[in-house]
C-alpha positions as CSV (number, residue, x, y, z in Angstrom):
1,M,-56.3,66.2,143.1
2,P,-59.3,64.9,141.6
3,T,-61.2,66.9,139.0
4,R,-64.4,66.6,137.1
5,K,-65.6,68.1,133.9
6,T,-68.5,70.4,134.2
7,E,-71.2,70.0,131.5
8,D,-71.6,72.8,128.9
9,T,-68.2,74.1,129.8
10,D,-64.6,73.3,128.7
11,L,-63.3,73.8,132.2
12,F,-62.2,71.3,134.8
13,V,-63.1,72.2,138.3
14,A,-61.0,71.1,141.3
15,R,-62.7,69.2,144.0
16,P,-61.2,70.1,147.4
17,S,-60.7,67.3,150.0
18,A,-62.0,67.5,153.5
19,A,-59.9,64.6,154.6
20,T,-57.9,66.9,157.0
21,G,-61.3,67.9,158.7
22,I,-60.9,71.4,157.7
23,R,-63.4,73.2,155.3
24,V,-62.8,76.5,153.7
25,G,-65.4,78.6,152.0
26,I,-67.2,81.8,151.5
27,G,-70.5,83.5,152.0
28,G,-73.2,82.5,149.5
29,W,-72.6,81.9,145.8
30,T,-74.5,84.6,144.0
31,Y,-72.4,87.7,143.6
32,A,-72.0,89.7,140.4
33,P,-68.3,90.4,140.8
34,W,-67.4,86.8,141.1
35,R,-68.5,86.4,137.5
36,D,-65.5,88.5,136.4
37,N,-62.8,86.9,138.7
38,F,-64.1,83.5,140.0
39,Y,-66.7,81.9,137.7
40,P,-65.8,81.1,134.2
41,A,-66.9,83.8,131.7
42,K,-69.4,81.5,129.9
43,L,-70.8,79.6,133.0
44,V,-74.6,80.2,133.3
45,Q,-75.8,81.6,136.7
46,R,-77.8,78.4,137.4
47,R,-74.6,76.4,137.7
48,E,-72.7,78.8,140.0
49,L,-73.5,76.6,143.2
50,E,-72.2,73.6,141.2
51,Y,-69.0,75.4,140.4
52,A,-68.4,76.9,143.7
53,S,-68.9,73.7,145.7
54,R,-66.4,72.0,143.7
55,A,-63.7,74.7,144.0
56,L,-64.4,75.2,147.7
57,S,-65.6,72.9,150.5
58,A,-68.1,74.9,152.3
59,I,-70.6,77.9,151.8
60,E,-72.1,80.0,154.6
61,V,-75.7,80.7,153.6
62,N,-76.8,84.2,154.7
63,G,-80.2,84.3,153.0
64,T,-81.6,82.0,155.7
65,Y,-81.0,84.7,158.2
66,Y,-83.6,87.0,156.3
67,G,-86.2,84.3,155.4
68,A,-87.2,80.6,155.4
69,Q,-86.4,78.5,152.4
70,K,-88.6,75.7,151.2
71,P,-87.7,72.1,151.7
72,A,-87.5,71.7,147.9
73,T,-84.8,74.4,147.8
74,Y,-82.5,72.5,150.6
75,A,-83.0,69.3,148.6
76,K,-81.9,71.1,145.3
77,W,-78.8,72.4,147.0
78,R,-77.9,69.0,148.3
79,A,-78.4,67.5,144.7
80,E,-76.1,70.2,143.2
81,T,-73.2,69.7,145.5
82,P,-70.6,66.9,145.8
83,D,-70.0,64.3,148.6
84,G,-68.0,66.1,151.5
85,F,-69.2,69.6,150.9
86,V,-71.3,71.3,153.5
87,F,-73.5,74.4,154.0
88,S,-73.4,76.4,157.2
89,L,-76.8,78.1,157.6
90,K,-77.4,81.5,159.3
91,A,-80.2,80.8,161.7
92,P,-83.2,83.5,161.2
93,R,-82.8,86.8,162.9
94,Y,-86.2,86.5,164.4
95,A,-84.6,84.0,166.9
96,T,-81.7,86.0,168.1
97,D,-83.0,89.6,167.5
98,R,-85.3,89.8,170.4
99,R,-85.3,91.2,173.9
100,T,-86.0,88.0,175.6
101,L,-84.1,85.0,174.0
102,A,-86.2,82.5,176.1
103,D,-89.2,83.3,173.9
104,A,-87.5,82.0,170.7
105,G,-88.5,78.5,171.1
106,R,-91.1,78.5,168.3
107,T,-88.9,80.3,165.9
108,V,-85.9,78.0,166.7
109,A,-88.2,74.8,166.0
110,D,-89.9,76.2,162.9
111,F,-86.4,76.8,161.4
112,V,-84.8,73.5,162.2
113,H,-87.8,71.4,161.3
114,G,-88.6,73.5,158.4
115,G,-86.8,71.5,155.8
116,L,-83.1,71.4,157.0
117,A,-83.3,67.5,156.9
118,E,-83.4,67.7,153.2
119,L,-79.7,68.8,153.2
120,G,-78.7,65.3,154.8
121,D,-75.0,65.2,155.2
122,R,-74.6,68.5,153.4
123,L,-75.8,70.4,156.7
124,G,-73.0,71.9,158.5
125,P,-73.0,74.2,161.6
126,I,-76.0,76.4,162.2
127,N,-74.8,80.0,163.0
128,W,-76.9,81.9,165.6
129,Q,-75.7,85.4,165.1
130,F,-76.4,88.2,167.6
131,L,-76.6,91.8,167.1
132,P,-73.8,94.1,168.5
133,N,-76.3,95.6,171.1
134,K,-77.1,92.1,172.5
135,A,-75.4,92.0,175.9
136,F,-74.7,88.7,177.9
137,D,-77.4,87.9,180.1
138,R,-76.5,84.4,181.6
139,D,-80.0,83.1,182.6
140,D,-81.6,84.3,179.4
141,F,-78.7,83.0,177.2
142,E,-78.7,79.6,179.0
143,T,-82.4,79.2,178.4
144,F,-81.7,79.9,174.8
145,L,-78.9,77.3,174.4
146,A,-81.3,74.9,176.0
147,L,-83.7,75.5,173.2
148,L,-81.3,74.4,170.5
149,P,-82.1,70.8,169.2
150,R,-79.3,68.5,169.5
151,E,-80.3,66.3,166.5
152,L,-82.4,66.1,163.5
153,D,-83.8,62.8,162.1
154,G,-81.1,60.9,163.9
155,R,-78.3,63.3,162.8
156,A,-76.4,65.4,165.2
157,L,-76.8,69.1,164.9
158,R,-73.8,71.6,165.3
159,H,-74.5,74.9,166.8
160,V,-72.2,77.9,166.7
161,A,-72.9,81.4,168.4
162,E,-71.6,84.5,166.8
163,V,-71.6,87.0,169.8
164,R,-70.8,90.8,169.1
165,H,-71.1,92.4,172.4
166,E,-68.0,92.9,174.7
167,S,-69.8,91.4,177.7
168,F,-69.5,88.0,176.1
169,R,-65.7,88.1,176.6
170,S,-66.1,86.7,179.9
171,D,-65.3,83.4,182.0
172,E,-69.0,83.1,182.6
173,Y,-70.0,83.0,178.9
174,L,-67.2,80.6,178.0
175,Q,-68.2,78.1,180.8
176,L,-71.8,78.2,179.7
177,A,-71.0,77.7,176.0
178,R,-68.7,74.7,176.9
179,R,-71.5,73.3,179.1
180,Y,-73.9,73.1,176.1
181,R,-71.0,72.4,173.6
182,V,-71.8,75.3,171.5
183,A,-68.9,76.7,169.5
184,T,-68.2,80.3,169.4
185,V,-67.3,82.1,166.3
186,F,-63.8,83.6,166.1
187,T,-64.2,86.8,164.1
188,D,-61.1,88.2,162.6
189,S,-62.4,91.8,162.6
190,P,-61.7,94.9,164.7
191,K,-65.4,95.7,164.6
192,H,-66.4,92.9,166.7
193,P,-65.1,91.1,169.7
194,S,-62.5,88.6,168.6
195,F,-61.6,85.9,171.0
196,A,-60.3,82.4,170.1
197,D,-61.3,80.4,173.3
198,V,-62.6,77.0,172.0
199,T,-66.0,76.3,173.4
200,G,-67.4,73.4,171.2
201,D,-66.4,70.2,169.5
202,F,-65.4,72.1,166.4
203,V,-63.9,75.6,165.4
204,Y,-65.7,78.1,163.3
205,A,-63.8,81.2,162.1
206,R,-65.1,84.1,160.0
207,L,-62.2,86.0,158.3
208,M,-63.3,89.5,157.5
209,C,-60.2,91.5,156.5
210,S,-59.8,90.8,152.7
211,D,-58.0,93.5,150.8
212,A,-59.5,94.7,147.7
213,N,-56.0,95.8,146.2
214,L,-54.7,92.0,146.6
215,A,-55.9,89.6,144.0
216,S,-55.4,86.9,146.6
217,G,-57.5,88.8,149.2
218,Y,-54.9,88.3,152.0
219,P,-51.3,88.6,151.7
220,P,-49.6,85.2,151.2
221,A,-47.8,85.5,154.8
222,A,-51.3,85.9,156.3
223,L,-52.6,82.9,154.5
224,D,-49.7,80.9,155.7
225,R,-50.5,81.9,159.2
226,W,-54.1,81.0,158.8
227,A,-53.2,77.6,157.4
228,A,-51.0,77.0,160.5
229,R,-53.8,78.0,162.9
230,A,-56.3,75.8,161.1
231,N,-54.0,72.9,161.2
232,A,-53.4,73.5,165.0
233,W,-57.2,73.6,165.7
234,A,-57.7,70.4,163.6
235,A,-55.1,68.8,165.6
236,G,-56.8,69.5,169.0
237,D,-54.4,72.3,169.8
238,E,-55.0,76.1,170.0
239,P,-52.9,78.7,168.1
240,D,-50.9,80.9,170.6
241,D,-51.0,84.0,168.4
242,L,-54.9,84.9,168.7
243,P,-56.5,86.9,171.4
244,R,-58.1,84.9,174.3
245,V,-60.1,85.4,177.5
246,L,-58.7,82.3,179.3
247,P,-55.4,80.4,178.8
248,A,-55.5,77.6,176.2
249,A,-56.7,74.3,177.4
250,P,-54.6,71.1,177.0
251,T,-54.4,69.3,173.7
252,S,-57.6,67.5,173.0
253,A,-59.0,65.1,170.3
254,R,-58.8,66.2,166.6
255,R,-61.6,68.6,165.7
256,E,-63.5,69.8,162.6
257,V,-62.6,73.3,161.5
258,F,-64.6,75.6,159.4
259,V,-63.1,78.8,157.9
260,F,-65.1,81.3,155.9
261,F,-63.8,84.5,154.1
262,I,-66.7,86.8,154.4
263,N,-67.4,90.5,154.1
264,G,-64.4,92.7,153.8
265,A,-63.5,92.9,150.1
266,K,-66.1,90.3,149.2
267,E,-64.9,90.1,145.5
268,R,-61.7,88.7,146.7
269,A,-63.1,86.1,149.0
270,P,-63.1,83.1,146.6
271,H,-59.4,83.5,145.9
272,A,-58.4,84.0,149.4
273,A,-60.4,80.7,150.3
274,M,-58.7,78.9,147.4
275,G,-55.3,80.2,148.6
276,L,-56.0,78.7,152.1
277,L,-57.1,75.4,150.6
278,E,-54.1,75.2,148.6
279,R,-51.9,75.6,151.6
280,L,-53.8,73.2,153.6
281,R,-53.5,70.4,150.8
282,S,-49.6,71.0,150.9
283,T,-49.4,70.4,154.5
284,A,-51.8,67.4,154.9
């Protein structure tokens, strides 16, 4: 596995391979407890993204949910990360936290055209997260999906919907998401609807059950199962041990897969992600 030596440290940092089409990461890179169990003790804070992007293969950015970033910030993120690494961006809450989604066009456009192009090939999926009280309204939701740009500066955009109301667990929602080729987040959490029906050209999972009492975040057997599921998704199959609304579709073409360890015991997330990456490398 290739390594590179970081400047100003004596540590070698592993660069994960995305050759399998599976990327694994965490939420953000600035978190004080990670300076005790993930980042090297002497690593300066301004180099944390550099380090994290070489230990993992993706990061979900939550800050974009709360406020816009400047184009120069996106350009800086791109410059600090290696080839093959991607950022998944949370779309602004002002687009999804509204009574009428059809009115979100200006917010959607301002976000997408507000500097995302600076990320270039580091731009991964855009996560449109909805509040738990946002019920499925077919006409309004379809109007919203139609607002999502399909490309930016000639580069295809990937959209994923994180729906948190039970009404989305329906045939009607799945058919609509598939029509617009928008992926649906599989959320491994008892707090939100969890259904693994594939609706887009890629799969996006947010694993939220890390255990603070386990240095590895997840038990080894659980990481083994997630590696098997990720490999199945990537191969065009669908795991048979996850909850669904409809029966699994026939095997399709290979897919990209994004798996994020997020929330739960956040201090354990990097080790859970690295544990999954290690298993994926051994089965590649």
